Every structure is written in C-alpha cells, then in structure tokens.
Backbone bond lengths (Angstrom), bond angles and torsions (degrees), N, CA, C in turn:
res aa  C-N    CA-C-N  psi(-1)  N-CA   C-N-CA  omega(-1)  CA-C   N-CA-C  phi
1 A - - - 1.453 - - 1.517 108.67 -
2 Q 1.294 115.35 130.05 1.460 119.76 176.28 1.507 108.84 -126.86
3 D 1.230 117.89 162.62 1.449 130.46 -171.44 1.512 113.86 -63.13
4 P 1.314 121.94 134.84 1.468 128.98 -37.63 1.514 110.07 -83.19
5 G 1.329 117.16 173.38 1.455 118.73 179.80 1.507 112.98 -174.95
6 A 1.317 114.89 178.08 1.465 122.27 178.29 1.522 108.12 -151.58
7 A 1.323 116.34 150.93 1.460 120.98 178.14 1.517 109.16 -159.04
8 E 1.319 114.45 157.72 1.454 121.69 172.04 1.533 105.06 -125.04
9 P 1.370 116.23 87.39 1.462 119.64 -174.36 1.518 113.44 -62.44
10 T 1.326 117.37 -23.60 1.458 123.06 175.77 1.527 107.52 -155.24
11 D 1.318 117.71 154.06 1.466 119.99 178.27 1.522 109.79 -54.76
12 G 1.329 116.40 127.60 1.460 120.98 177.91 1.507 114.73 95.80
13 V 1.333 118.99 -2.77 1.465 122.56 176.93 1.519 107.54 -128.16
14 R 1.338 116.32 117.16 1.463 121.29 -179.69 1.522 109.14 -121.40
15 L 1.342 115.05 131.16 1.463 121.92 179.33 1.525 109.38 -119.21
16 T 1.314 116.63 137.03 1.466 121.67 168.63 1.518 105.85 -130.22
17 W 1.332 116.63 145.82 1.450 118.25 -174.05 1.511 112.53 -150.73
18 S 1.319 111.86 161.50 1.455 123.41 168.81 1.520 104.05 -140.88
19 G 1.292 116.85 98.54 1.453 120.78 -174.87 1.505 110.61 153.13
20 E 1.335 115.58 -149.51 1.455 119.73 -173.77 1.517 111.55 -142.05
21 G 1.333 115.38 133.32 1.454 121.16 177.19 1.510 110.35 -174.23
22 D 1.325 116.37 -176.35 1.462 123.35 179.35 1.518 109.03 -123.33
23 V 1.324 116.14 145.50 1.465 121.68 178.04 1.518 108.30 -123.93
24 R 1.341 115.90 127.64 1.450 122.15 175.11 1.520 107.06 -125.00
25 S 1.336 115.78 132.12 1.457 119.34 -178.10 1.519 109.56 -140.00
26 Q 1.333 115.17 136.61 1.459 121.51 175.53 1.522 106.89 -143.92
27 G 1.330 115.32 116.01 1.461 119.31 -176.54 1.516 110.12 62.15
28 K 1.318 116.45 -125.38 1.463 121.25 -179.28 1.524 112.75 -98.82
29 V 1.335 116.37 14.08 1.460 121.30 179.22 1.532 108.75 -108.23
30 T 1.338 115.94 122.57 1.461 121.75 179.36 1.521 108.68 -125.57
31 D 1.330 115.90 125.96 1.463 122.15 176.15 1.514 109.05 -116.56
32 V 1.338 115.85 126.64 1.455 122.32 178.68 1.524 107.45 -114.93
33 G 1.333 116.95 119.16 1.459 122.01 174.01 1.521 106.52 -97.85
34 W 1.341 117.11 107.22 1.463 120.39 -171.77 1.523 110.96 -105.30
35 R 1.361 115.62 124.45 1.458 121.45 -178.04 1.518 113.75 -96.03
36 Y 1.339 118.58 -43.50 1.456 119.44 -175.92 1.515 110.55 -162.64
37 G 1.323 117.20 144.56 1.449 122.82 178.32 1.516 110.82 97.61
38 R 1.350 115.96 -160.27 1.463 121.73 -174.83 1.520 110.63 -114.91
39 V 1.327 115.23 137.26 1.467 121.05 170.97 1.530 107.04 -125.01
40 H 1.322 116.21 129.11 1.467 123.07 177.79 1.522 107.05 -101.90
41 V 1.327 116.66 128.52 1.459 122.21 -175.85 1.528 108.77 -118.48
42 D 1.328 115.90 127.82 1.457 122.12 178.13 1.527 106.76 -125.95
43 V 1.346 115.95 110.87 1.462 122.03 -176.36 1.526 109.09 -114.04
44 E 1.314 116.23 129.03 1.455 121.23 178.25 1.531 109.16 -61.43
45 P 1.337 116.67 124.19 1.466 119.92 -178.89 1.533 112.17 -65.29
46 N 1.312 115.36 147.95 1.472 123.63 172.76 1.526 113.59 56.43
47 A 1.337 117.53 30.57 1.460 120.74 -179.61 1.536 111.96 -109.43
48 G 1.340 117.24 5.20 1.457 120.60 176.51 1.515 115.51 80.44
49 H 1.338 117.25 16.00 1.463 119.74 179.31 1.523 111.05 -77.80
50 Q 1.324 115.18 144.02 1.461 122.12 172.67 1.517 106.46 -118.07
51 V 1.323 115.83 113.89 1.458 121.10 -176.69 1.515 108.76 -125.14
52 A 1.343 116.47 134.84 1.468 121.85 175.81 1.524 108.66 -134.36
53 V 1.324 115.49 136.93 1.468 122.15 172.84 1.518 105.89 -116.39
54 T 1.340 116.14 122.37 1.453 121.59 -177.34 1.524 109.88 -115.68
55 T 1.351 115.92 129.23 1.466 122.48 172.24 1.521 106.93 -122.78
56 R 1.319 116.32 178.69 1.464 119.37 178.00 1.525 111.09 -62.19
57 E 1.348 116.64 -31.84 1.459 119.99 -175.41 1.516 114.90 -97.47
58 A 1.334 119.20 -14.56 1.469 118.89 -170.94 1.518 112.56 -156.01
59 V 1.350 114.66 157.83 1.459 122.51 167.74 1.524 105.79 -123.56
60 V 1.343 116.16 120.90 1.456 122.04 -179.12 1.522 107.35 -109.74
61 T 1.338 116.90 121.29 1.465 120.06 -179.80 1.529 109.53 -117.90
62 V 1.345 115.67 149.40 1.453 120.54 -172.77 1.527 111.07 -151.12
63 V 1.318 114.98 153.68 1.463 121.50 168.45 1.534 106.03 -137.71
64 G 1.316 117.99 86.21 1.456 123.13 175.86 1.507 114.69 86.51
65 T 1.313 117.57 88.52 1.463 121.39 -179.03 1.518 110.62 -170.31
66 V 1.325 115.56 179.29 1.467 122.10 173.37 1.525 106.36 -129.41
67 F 1.333 116.30 125.84 1.462 119.88 -178.42 1.517 110.69 -155.45
68 D 1.335 115.37 164.21 1.460 122.88 176.33 1.518 108.88 -119.05
69 V 1.334 115.63 144.55 1.461 122.53 171.80 1.520 106.21 -124.76
70 E 1.337 116.28 124.47 1.458 120.41 177.73 1.517 108.89 -124.48
71 R 1.330 116.02 129.16 1.458 121.35 178.28 1.508 108.37 -118.74
72 D 1.337 115.33 126.48 1.458 121.69 176.95 1.520 108.18 -152.38
73 A 1.318 117.51 -162.41 1.463 121.25 -176.63 1.529 112.33 -63.36
74 R 1.326 118.01 -21.58 1.461 121.10 178.85 1.515 112.54 -78.77
75 G 1.338 117.80 -16.58 1.461 121.93 -176.94 1.513 109.75 124.61
76 T 1.328 116.61 -147.96 1.459 122.62 179.06 1.523 108.53 -115.74
77 T 1.339 116.10 120.70 1.463 121.62 179.29 1.520 108.93 -109.69
78 V 1.337 116.00 131.71 1.457 122.77 179.59 1.531 107.22 -117.36
79 A 1.340 116.09 127.50 1.471 121.65 177.67 1.527 108.03 -126.59
80 V 1.327 116.51 125.77 1.464 121.92 -176.98 1.529 109.10 -101.62
81 Q 1.332 115.68 126.57 1.462 120.38 175.21 1.536 110.84 -91.47
82 R 1.338 116.85 -38.75 1.459 121.17 -177.19 1.527 108.54 -148.86
83 G 1.306 116.63 142.21 1.460 120.44 176.04 1.507 112.98 90.52
84 R 1.324 115.38 -150.22 1.465 121.10 -176.45 1.518 109.56 -145.35
85 V 1.332 116.27 141.02 1.461 121.68 173.02 1.524 108.84 -132.91
86 Q 1.311 114.83 159.85 1.460 120.92 172.54 1.518 107.34 -113.66
87 V 1.326 116.19 132.59 1.458 121.91 -179.22 1.527 108.07 -117.44
88 A 1.337 116.15 121.17 1.465 121.83 176.07 1.519 107.66 -109.02
89 C 1.337 116.75 107.87 1.461 121.28 -179.83 1.526 110.00 -78.35
90 A 1.320 115.76 151.70 1.467 121.38 -179.26 1.523 111.97 -62.11
91 N 1.334 117.34 -22.79 1.469 119.88 179.61 1.523 112.29 -81.36
92 G 1.351 117.90 2.29 1.456 122.45 176.70 1.522 114.40 103.27
93 A 1.322 118.42 -14.59 1.466 121.17 179.50 1.529 109.85 -70.99
94 V 1.327 116.53 137.99 1.469 122.58 176.64 1.530 107.01 -125.70
95 V 1.349 115.64 127.68 1.456 121.46 -176.82 1.523 109.23 -129.04
96 S 1.331 116.54 138.38 1.455 122.13 172.75 1.526 106.81 -101.94
97 L 1.333 116.71 127.21 1.460 121.15 -178.68 1.514 110.59 -117.26
98 H 1.335 116.44 143.43 1.459 124.03 175.48 1.524 108.45 -114.80
99 G 1.332 116.95 169.90 1.456 122.06 179.61 1.514 112.32 -47.13
100 G 1.336 116.54 133.46 1.456 122.26 -179.71 1.516 114.19 88.12
101 Q 1.333 118.38 -4.59 1.461 121.35 -179.29 1.527 110.40 -105.39
102 N 1.350 115.26 158.75 1.460 120.42 176.27 1.517 109.69 -149.07
103 T 1.322 115.46 163.63 1.459 121.96 175.82 1.518 108.19 -152.36
104 T 1.326 115.37 159.90 1.464 120.81 176.61 1.519 109.26 -127.66
105 C 1.333 116.01 128.94 1.463 122.47 171.99 1.525 105.76 -93.88
106 R 1.306 116.52 117.46 1.462 121.63 -175.38 1.536 110.88 -74.76
107 P 1.330 116.44 158.00 1.468 120.56 178.39 1.522 111.72 -55.60
108 V 1.333 115.38 149.06 1.459 119.97 -177.55 1.525 113.04 -118.70
109 T 1.322 118.75 -18.80 1.458 119.81 179.73 1.523 109.33 -91.89
110 P 1.331 118.49 148.32 1.470 119.84 179.74 1.537 113.00 -55.18
111 G 1.326 117.64 -39.63 1.463 119.90 -179.78 1.517 112.33 -63.93
112 S 1.341 117.59 -41.29 1.462 119.69 179.91 1.529 110.79 -72.57
113 V 1.329 117.74 -33.06 1.465 120.48 175.61 1.532 109.46 -66.73
114 L 1.325 117.02 -38.70 1.462 120.71 177.92 1.526 110.76 -60.88
115 R 1.338 117.29 -42.57 1.471 120.10 176.08 1.523 110.11 -61.05
116 R 1.336 117.20 -40.38 1.469 121.26 179.34 1.525 110.90 -64.45
117 V 1.336 117.32 -42.22 1.470 121.11 179.16 1.530 110.23 -61.39
118 T 1.327 116.29 -43.88 1.466 120.48 178.35 1.522 110.06 -60.96
119 E 1.325 117.22 -43.91 1.462 121.66 178.94 1.530 111.01 -62.82
120 L 1.335 118.08 -43.33 1.461 121.71 179.24 1.529 111.18 -62.81
121 R 1.321 116.45 -43.17 1.479 119.92 179.20 1.516 110.68 -61.79
122 Q 1.338 117.13 -44.24 1.461 120.98 -179.73 1.523 111.24 -64.92
123 A 1.342 117.02 -30.87 1.461 120.92 -178.85 1.535 112.27 -84.62
124 G 1.333 117.26 -3.70 1.463 120.42 179.06 1.517 114.08 76.96
125 A 1.327 117.49 29.45 1.467 121.70 179.68 1.524 110.28 -63.14
126 S 1.326 115.90 162.67 1.467 120.33 -179.86 1.527 110.35 -68.10
127 V 1.315 115.41 153.88 1.463 121.49 178.68 1.526 109.87 -59.80
128 D 1.344 117.58 -41.28 1.464 120.37 -179.09 1.527 111.82 -63.57
129 E 1.334 117.68 -39.27 1.464 120.19 178.22 1.523 110.58 -65.05
130 I 1.330 116.67 -42.26 1.468 120.18 -179.39 1.526 110.39 -67.32
131 L 1.338 117.32 -44.09 1.464 120.09 179.46 1.530 111.22 -62.66
132 G 1.327 118.10 -39.93 1.463 121.60 177.31 1.519 111.43 -62.51
133 T 1.327 115.92 -39.93 1.467 120.54 178.05 1.520 110.37 -65.19
134 I 1.322 116.98 -42.98 1.472 121.17 178.13 1.526 109.80 -59.84
135 D 1.332 117.13 -47.24 1.466 120.25 -178.23 1.529 111.81 -60.94
136 R 1.345 117.82 -35.26 1.470 120.19 177.42 1.527 111.71 -69.61
137 G 1.331 117.62 -22.07 1.459 121.27 -177.31 1.510 114.87 -92.60
138 V 1.340 116.98 -4.98 1.457 120.38 -179.09 1.521 108.40 -98.03
139 P 1.346 117.03 105.68 1.459 120.10 -177.06 1.521 112.17 -71.60
140 R 1.302 114.84 157.13 1.469 121.24 174.96 1.519 106.93 -99.50
141 G 1.308 117.59 130.42 1.459 119.95 179.77 1.509 111.12 151.55
142 D 1.332 115.82 -169.29 1.457 121.06 -174.22 1.520 113.73 -85.40
143 A 1.318 118.57 -38.07 1.462 121.17 -174.85 1.522 110.19 -84.64
144 V 1.326 115.77 137.57 1.458 120.26 178.15 1.524 108.49 -117.75
145 D 1.309 115.53 115.66 1.457 124.25 177.59 1.537 108.47 -72.77
146 P 1.345 118.87 143.67 1.471 120.00 177.84 1.528 112.87 -55.45
147 A 1.328 118.02 -32.20 1.465 120.07 178.12 1.531 110.66 -66.23
148 V 1.346 117.50 -29.45 1.460 120.86 177.93 1.524 109.55 -65.14
149 V 1.313 116.67 -42.39 1.462 120.57 178.75 1.526 109.70 -59.09
150 E 1.321 116.97 -43.37 1.462 119.83 179.37 1.530 111.28 -68.25
151 L 1.330 117.94 -37.53 1.461 120.04 175.78 1.530 110.56 -60.29
152 L 1.316 116.31 -43.57 1.460 119.71 179.34 1.529 110.95 -65.19
153 A 1.334 117.58 -35.27 1.468 120.71 175.89 1.527 110.12 -63.30
154 H 1.338 117.37 -40.77 1.473 120.38 176.15 1.526 110.32 -61.29
155 K 1.335 116.74 -41.08 1.460 120.89 -179.10 1.521 110.58 -62.32
156 V 1.325 116.20 -48.65 1.465 120.03 179.98 1.529 109.92 -60.50
157 F 1.323 117.62 -45.90 1.459 121.78 -179.60 1.530 110.75 -57.87
158 L 1.341 117.26 -47.33 1.464 120.76 -179.22 1.523 111.84 -64.75
159 L 1.323 117.44 -42.89 1.465 120.33 179.69 1.523 111.46 -62.73
160 V 1.317 116.57 -42.92 1.465 120.51 178.79 1.525 110.37 -68.29
161 E 1.330 116.26 -46.79 1.466 121.68 -177.63 1.532 112.32 -59.47
162 H 1.320 117.32 -32.33 1.462 120.74 -176.89 1.526 112.76 -106.84
163 G 1.337 116.11 20.52 1.456 121.05 172.92 1.514 115.06 65.93
164 R 1.313 117.12 28.52 1.469 120.02 -179.52 1.528 112.37 -104.95
165 A 1.327 118.03 7.18 1.465 120.79 -176.77 1.523 108.43 -115.12
166 D 1.317 116.69 89.63 1.459 121.59 175.02 1.514 107.48 -96.45
167 G 1.333 117.17 103.06 1.456 120.66 -178.24 1.513 111.30 79.38
168 E 1.351 115.55 -123.17 1.467 120.08 -176.50 1.527 111.40 -75.16
169 V 1.325 114.66 147.43 1.445 121.68 175.48 1.524 107.03 -112.19
170 E 1.348 117.35 124.04 1.463 120.60 -179.37 1.526 109.49 -76.76
171 L 1.348 116.13 123.17 1.451 121.47 -177.41 1.521 112.74 -111.56
172 D 1.306 119.95 -2.65 1.462 126.48 174.76 1.535 115.37 9.42
173 V 1.336 116.44 82.19 1.460 120.97 175.61 1.515 111.53 -102.70
174 G 1.311 117.28 1.20 1.460 120.52 175.24 1.521 113.22 68.68
175 V 1.319 117.43 22.42 1.472 119.87 -178.73 1.507 109.03 -89.31
C-alpha cells in the first residue's frame, strides 16, 4: 500500500490509508504491516474477522471495530471510533481501548527517539519532557548506537543551557 489508497482485502474489512505499509489477507485473517502514515480500519462487527496492524512500536489486534493507526516521529498512535482493540506496545505496555479512546506507543529505537527529540525541541516542548524522552531512548547495555551518543549530547546541551549542570553531568548509559 502506498500513499493514498483504499482496499477491501476481504469482505467485511475495509482499509483506507495515507502512508506506506503491506496488507496480507487469507480468509478472515488480515495482517497489516504499517511503516508510516495513517491507516483507517473498518471491520464488520461479529463477523469472525481477525485483523492485526503491526508497526515498529505496537501490535494492534481487533475483532469488529473501526479505528485508526498513525505512525510518525512521535511513535504509533491508535484511536478507536467504535468497538474495542488491544494495543501491545514494544516497550511491554498492553492497553485495551474502547470507542472514543486513544493511546500512543512511543518510539523504542535510539534513532526514532532522536527524531522525536528534534521534533520536541522544534515545537518548544518543556525541558522536562525532552529530557524524559532522551532518557527513554538511551538503552542499558554494552553496545552504544551512534544515535545514543547524539541523544546524550542533546541531554548535556539542555542541562547546561537551563542551568541544571553543576559540575558533572550523569549520563548513565549502562556501559
């Protein structure tokens, strides 16, 4: 699927999108691998369909509902218009959503967190929000991704810029 489009991979499941992903369907089972942008899913209730939308940050599963999945630099956002879905975020959080509810699974890779930090800075977000985002993007372990180094540079810059760095700055990368 490429930007924009619509399809009915099986009777009772309708997809419309603006973005990029893959759709696989066999019988009443539909799997959507979503890379970027928004996909709107409309599943006929009580018809036995099994639908899953998978992004880097989340797996959204449903049996009869209407919902949107949007993936961008902020992560994966799921908004339910009707019915119920279960969202399993890559960070281990699992949320059940009903009509009118939404949730966002935040980026999990250092590179995607770095894009989020850049976006937050450009939008004028609070220092605490940016620092919290940076801390979530710095993995604990032996290997250090180049994006982690840049995230830590953003942290040091923000701490110094806002007078929060008296002497040493704790960078806790778990190395």
